[in-house]
N, C-alpha and C positions, 0 to 999 in steps of 0.2 A: 231384472235388472239393474235398478234402483241398490240393492242391498249389495250388489257384487260390485256397484262403484265405488259406495260408503266401504268396504272393507278394504278396497282397490286402495282407494285416500288414505284412511288407518295403516293400511301398511306403509305406504310410503313415508307418509308423515313418522313412525315409527325408523324404518329405515334413514332418515336422514339425522333423526334424534342420536343413533350410532354412528351414524358418520359424523359429525358435528363433534360428538366425542369421544373420536378415535378410534371405534369399537369397527374396525376396518372389515375385519372376516365378519362380523357378524349381521354387517349393513349387508356384504356382498350377499352371503347368504336366503338375503328376506329380497333384496332385489333378484336375483338368479330366478325365486320361484315366484318373482311377479314375471318377469320375463317368459319362464314355460306357460307361465296360465294365459297370457297375453303378448305372443311372438311380434307384434307393430308395436309394442309400448318403446316408442326411440328413447324419451326419456331413460326408461331404466335404462339401457341399453349403454347410452350414454355414461347412466351410475355407475355400472360395470369396466367403463375402460376407466374411468378417471378414480376407482374403488383400484381396480389392481396394479395399475401406472404406480397410485401410492405403497402397494404392497411392493413392489416390485418385478412385478408378470406385465415383463412390456408389451410381448408378443399377445396375451393375451385381449390387453388394454387395447391395441391395434385394433383386433379380430372385432370387439364390441364396439371399437367407436365405427369401426366401416360398416355393423350392421344398422347401427342409428345414421346413418349419413344415408341408407339405401332408401329408410325406411320414409325418412325427413332429410335431404338433400338441403333446404332451406335453413333447418336448426343451426344455426351461429355456435354453439355449445358443441356440437359437434363435431365440428369443424377445425373448434381451439383443444379440444380432449384428444381429438387425434394427431393434430401439432406437436401435443407436448409429449405422448406417447411415441410417436416416433423422433421427436429429438432424443428422448429416452436410450434409444435404440440407433444415433450417430448420425442421424438423415438430418442434421439440421436445415439446409436446402429448401427440404420437403418441408419440415416444422413449417420453418417460412411462409409458406406458400401456405398454407393453415392459417396458418394465424393472419395473415393479411385477408382472407377470404372470409374468414369470420369476422373482422371488421367493418369486412365491405356490406356484409349482410347486418351487423349490429354494432353501428362505429359509437356507441356506446359502452360495449363492453370492456370495460376496467380490467380485466383481466386478462383479456389478449392481448391488450397493449402492453403489460408487465411479461407477459408468455415472451413474447415477440422481441421485446428490449435488451430480454437474458441471452435469446436466438440469435439477436443483431450482433451482442455485444461478446457471444462466443467465435464472432464469424468476424470480429476488428470491425466493424463497421460501429463506431464509437458515437459518432455525433449522432448519428440515426437511433442511436439506441437512446442515449442521454433523452431524444426530443420523444420515445415510445415512452419512455418511465415520468415524464413531465407528463403528457396527455393519460395516459393512467392514475397519477397525482389529480391532474384538472378532476377528474370523474368522479373520485373516490377520497379527497382531502386524508383520511385518517387510512391509511394503505400504508402500514407500515414496513412491509414486504419490500415495496415500492421504493421511499424513499431511503430506505437502508443501503438497497442495491445500486440505488442512484447516490448515495454518498462516497459510497464505493468508488464508485467510476469516475467522478470529480475529482476525486484523489489520485486516480491513478492518471489522471489529467490535469494533474496538478492544476485545475481549479481549486483550491485550498477551502479561500471564506468560505467558498458556497457548497461546499463538500461539509464547512462544518455545520453552516446553518439547516444543511437537511438534515444532519445524523444527530442534531439537535433536538430539532421536530420529531424527529422519530423516536427518539427515547423517554420524552415527553410522551407520548400516547402511549409507550410498554416501555417503560424504567426498569422491570426485570427481564429486559434480554439481553444478559449477558454478551449476545456475538454485537450487539451495537453499540458498547460500551466499548469493546474491544478496536471496532472498527473507526472509531473517533477516536480512540489512544493513538491509531497508527498516521490519521489524519494529521493530529497535534503534534505528534511525532516528526512530522514532513516540515509543520510548518515549525519545528526549533523550541514549541512549549513542552518542556522534554515533562516536569512537572505536572500540567495538568495533565502531560497523556500519562503518566505512571499512577495518578487518581483513579483514570477513566480503568486504564489495565486493573490494576487493583478493584475498584468495583465491579467491573467481570468476575473478579478469583472471586469475590466475596456471593456472588450469585452460581459461581456455577465452579468449583476451583474443577482444575483440571490441569494436565502440563504442556495440552497446546498456550491453553495463552499462558502462563507463566514461564514458556520455551520464549516468550517476547517479552514479555515482561522483566526479564534477568538484563537485557539488552540495556536498556533507558538507567537501569539503576547503577549498573557496571560504569555508563560512561556518564552519570550522576557524581560520580564520589561515592556510593553504595555498596560496596563490595561486600559490606558484611548481609546487606537484605539480600543481595544477589547470590551469594556463597548460600546462606539459606531456602532458597530455594530450591538452587540447584540439589539441594540437600534431601530435600524430599520431591521433587521431579524428576531428576535426573536419572534413577536409577528405572523410572518407571516409564520412561521413551530414552534410552543410552545414543539413541542414531539421529538423533534431534540436532538438525545445523544450528539454532539456538545455543541450545544446552551445550552444543562441544564448544562449539566457539566463543562462548562466555568465558566457559572452564579453561581455556588456553590461554585467554585473556589475564584471570585472574593467578592462574598456574607460575605466565610468566612474570605478573606485576612481583611473586613473593620469591622470585627468582628461581621457580624448580622450570629449567628452561627444558629437559628433557623430556620429561612429561608434557609442556608445554607443545613443541614440535609432534608428542604423537597426538596427541589431540589436534592441532592443527591438520597432521596428515590425516587423521580420521574424519574431519569437518568436510576436506577438498574433496574426498569422497561420496560424499552423502550429496555436495550442491555445488554441481556441475554449473551455474551460475555465473558468469564474465566479470562481475562484479565480487562475486565470492571467494572466486580462485583469486584475482586481483592482492586482497586482503590476506589473504593467507597464505600468499607466497612474498610480500614486504614484508607480512609479519616473522614469519619464518627466515627469512635472510635476514630480516635486524635483529636477531635470536642467534642465530648463527653467526652475526658481525660481536656480540656479546660474548660467545664462545672463543673467539680470538680465531677461527674459520672465513680466516676472508675472502677465498677464494669461494668457497664454497655460498658465500654469506649476498656474495658481486653477484654468482649465477645466478640467483634465486629472485634477487633483488631485477634483473635485466629482463628476464621470464616475467615479469610482476611487472615492469613497463614496457614492455611490452604487447602485454594482454590489455594494456591501460589502454597503452596508445590506438591499437586497433579499434574499442572498445570506444571512442572522444575522437574519430576520424569525424564528424561529422562539427566537432566544436571546436577541431583543429582546423578545417576549410574554411569558417566560417571566422573563427579570430587571427588574426593578428597580430600577436601586439608586439609585435618589432614598428611595426606603422602606429601606433598607439604611441610609443615613445616619439616616434621620430614628428607623431601629430604634437604632443605638448610642449614636446623641446623648441618645436620654434617659436614659438612666443617671446622666448629668451633672447632676446639682442638685444648683442655686446654695443654698449656705448648707455641705452634705455635703459637698461637693468636696473641702474640702480634706484632704488622707492626714496618717494619724497613725504616721509613716513608721518612730517609734520600737517599735508595733505590730507591725512584721510581721515575719515570720521574713525570718533574712537570707538574701543572698545566696548564699551559702558562694562566692564569686567565681564565679560561677556566669552572673554580668549576660551579657549581649551586650551589642554596640553595634549601637542602631539606623536606620539610614541611610530617611528615608520623604521626602516632599513632594509630586508630584505626576507623573504619565509624564508623561518627557520634560523635566526640571528639572532634568539633570544626575543622578541618580541611579545611572546606571549607570558613569560615567567614576569614581565616588568611590568604586562597588565595585572596580573596577580598581585605581585609587591606592590604596584601604586592605588589597588581596590581596596585596596585591606588600609589603606590610612583615612580615617573616621572621615579626612577634608575633599577625599576627591573620589568622585567616579569611574569609572570604565565600562567605554562601551567600547565591544568584542567585534573586528573587521564586520564593520557596518559601513554603506557603502554614499556616506553620509559629502564625505570628500568629492567621490566622483560626483553625486547629484548638485554640489556646488562646480565644480571644473564644467558640466555641461550646461548647465542655467548661464554660465558666463559664454559661452561660446554663442549659446544662443543670442547672449544679450549682446555680444560684441560681432555675431554675424565674421568671426574668424578673421576679423582684421589682423595681421602680426606685433601691431603697436599695441595692442589693447592692452596689454599688461601693465604696462604702464603706462598708461593713460586712463587708469578707471581715475571715476569720481565718487565720492563722497554718495552720491545716490545709486549708484549703481556695485557699489562695494556693500552697503545697506539690506539690498537686494539679494546680493549676492548671498549673505549674511541669514538673511528670511530661508533663503534655499535650504542654507547647511544646517542650519535648525529644525526645519520643517524632515528634513528625511532623518535628523536625529530622535526626531518626535514620533517618527513610525517604530523605533526602536527597543526607546530605553524612556522612562520615565525621569523627567533631570529630578535631584534631591536641592530643596532651597539651601542657597549660599553655599552649592559644595561646587566644587570645581570638575569641569568634566574629561577623562585622560579618552580621546580618541588613538585607540591602535587597532592601526593597520599598515601593514607590513611595508607592502608597493604605493602607499602613499607620498615615499620618498620623490615620486615620478611629476605629483604636485606641488610640492616644497612654496617654488615663488608665488604661486597663487594662495595659499595657507598665508605666507608672511604678509601680503598685498590686503587680504579683505582681513585677517584679524595678528595686525603689525606687532601685538604684545604679548603675543601668544608664545607660547615654549614649546621649542622643538627640543623632540631626544632622538635621536640617529644611535640605533642598536647595530653595535659592530660586533662579526667574529671571525675567524680564519677564513678570509674567501673558502680555499678550500676544503674547510667542513662544512661550510653554508649552502656550498653546490653541492656534496655531498649528504647533504643531510638532505637535499629536497629530492634529491633523487631518490633516498631513503623512506620518503614516504609517499602512502596511498592517498591522493592529494582529492576532495572534490575537483571536477571537470569547471578550468574556470578561461575564463583568454590569457592569462598567464601562465598559468599549472600545468598545462597542453603543451608545452613546453619544458617538462623536465622528466621527461619518458627518458631522457638520453643524458651521458655525464655530459656529452660534448655542446645541448642547446640548454644543457642549464647552465653549461659556462657562458656563453653564446649571450643569457638576457642577462644575468648575473652584471655581464663587462659591462654591457648599451645602458640597465639602472645607471650601476656607481660612475661609468663613465658622464649620463646628466647630473649625476648630486656633483661630484667635482666640477662639472661647468657651473650646474648653480651657484656653489659657494664661492668659485673666483671670482663670479659674479656679483653676486651677491655680497660675499661676506656674510653671511646666515649666522646670526647669535643661533647656537645648539647646543648641546649638552651631548659630548659621542657619550657614549658607554659601552663596555669591551664585556662582551659574555664572557669570555677567560676570566676577567679580571673580578667576576660577579658574584663567580662561584668559588674562585678563591679565598675572597675577601668579601662576604657579602654588607656586612655592614658598613664598611668605608667607603664605597661603591653607591650604598643604596642612602646611606650618609648625602651624600654629595650630590648627588641624586633630585632630591629632598629640599634639599639645602636651593638647589638651582629654580625648581618649579617655586620654592619659596612658602612652601608648608613647615618644611622642618620635621625632625624624626618626629616619631611615637612606635613608641612599646609595641602596637597592634602589627608593623609589618613581618617583625622576627616570625609572626604567626599564619604566615601567608597560607603555607603549605595546610594550614587548616580551617583558613579564610578558606581558601580552589572549594573546596570539600563541600563547605559548605554551601556557597554559593550555586553548584550546579553543575552541567553541565558544561564541561570549555569544544567547544564547537569547532576546534582544529585538530590539527596532526598531532598536537603538543599533550593536549589531553593526558596521556598517562604518567608524561612526564609532569607537570607541572602540580600533580597531584603526590608527588613523590616529596622527600626533602634534596636538598640539591646535590647533586651527583658529580663525578667528576670525569667516567666513564668517556663523556661525548669529549672531550676539550683533546684539540689535536688527534680526532682520527685518523682525517685522513691519510696520515702517516701510513697505515695498515695497505690502506691504496697508491702509494706512492707511485706505483710502476703504470696505474691507472691516469694521474695524474699529470705524466710525462709530458705527453705531447701535446697538452693542456695548458703548460705551465707557461708560454709564450703570454698567452692574454691573460690569465691571473696576473702573473706575477705584480705589473704595474698598481695590481690595487692590496695587496702585498705590502709592497713599501708604503705605498697612501698611510695606512692603515698602520704604518708601525708593524707589522709581523716578519719588518725581514731577518730580524738577526737569530727569531723563531727557525726562520725558512732555512738558513744560512746554516744553523746547525741540524736539522734534521739531516739536511743533503749530506753532510758529512758522515751520517751517525749510519745511513745505507748503505752510503759508499765504502763500511770501512766491512 
């Protein structure tokens, strides 16, 4: 008997070694022999269940686990292994019950917590899944799989900081796991840290070169202005996976960038068949509409743009319900009280050299181009669309508790505190260069102009102007990320409505405050770059520098432009977007009574008259 037990232990030890070495067929054969010799060996039946699940034999795995449970109904690992088998067979609710029973029997069973978390994630019980992953990790701190899956889940739940921390922990434990580097790349990409994301994807490719990772890497490479590297990946891996959506999308963008519009349209059409996700369809419809516009097919372009915006409006319904930008405009505008609006600059605390340059106007009015031009000047440092002024306004409302006269009655101490709130938010996004002048570019900071002037009386204000019709058309032609303002750009009519409200506010501000500012027209900038840029730099007080001629190259080196303008800004200045609205004059005809006052206010009246006569002929 003793000899038999020794032999059994030896076989089990050998089978365990084979299992650990992933020699599953050999391990299963040994366990099968032991089950044949001793049919009451519950542990061996469990191992057969685990091994057969790993081999993809899910029905056999279920059968062996149930045999073990009959023999040992309180054996936690048997319930756990059965749960894993039935989950593979698609019976998730049954699997959940099995994992929970295993944990009742053995609460410190880390693997059962992990498998329970995976099943909970599958049923979209995300908070419970997070809790179960945490339990698994608490019991087993080096549980790499649990750390990795928790990081991925936290990313989906937009808990970016913790996702980064968790995935970094996993990578320290297993630095040669390509899937962990890819997962961290996805998180960093969502956090806007494109260069760090690219580095992680590249590490994943070094560890395991494959089409899957390449299809994720090409997109940030293309968006960060590295088309040659993106093309090199396409050349190598696209033929291996010609139906991968990531490859098709980037190939279409690159073809479009090179002016190969027919090829780009074909690639977009194929991409649309591969990915039915709403966001993918929106991008494809909008991009295809833009291409048809370049081809001069205005009706087809408008049709596709309308379809894309309709999808976007449906996708963004929740944002639109919560956000009412008209209410925001009314709230901001109420602080400008006629008769109290003139600011006594002498009573305000000095800027002490802190005053930024503020570039605003309206989305698609050329602010991104201005940002790139100004950032190429060595004395200037641009910040791209960050909510620093909004943070300052929120601090202003909290500080003044909504007093209508609050703007005009701010005292030096309050202004100092508001500046601190502004720069605290700036510090979250950029590291300021010593001695440099910050350029804060945010198109809709227009609505905060009075507060900007009050808090930073010596700040330079730059108003970017473009023909009102072109601005509204261009907003309608973009696939913006959804926010309180951009959800209004899904129809031409609602875009015009918001444009008019914003610019009416600006008119009122300028009339009451006589704001010292510099206007720069997009059409003039692309037609006479040097003259317009010299005038702008002189207003700012830094003077001309030859670097600004190379702003396109600077934009490419700088990396990702996280706005709808990125494809345009990394190209040389072009003229085709000037007065593009003329091709859609029939769409604008019913909207001109709303826009005409601003056409005249910004001195586009003569152009409109000429265009009207041309269309009448």
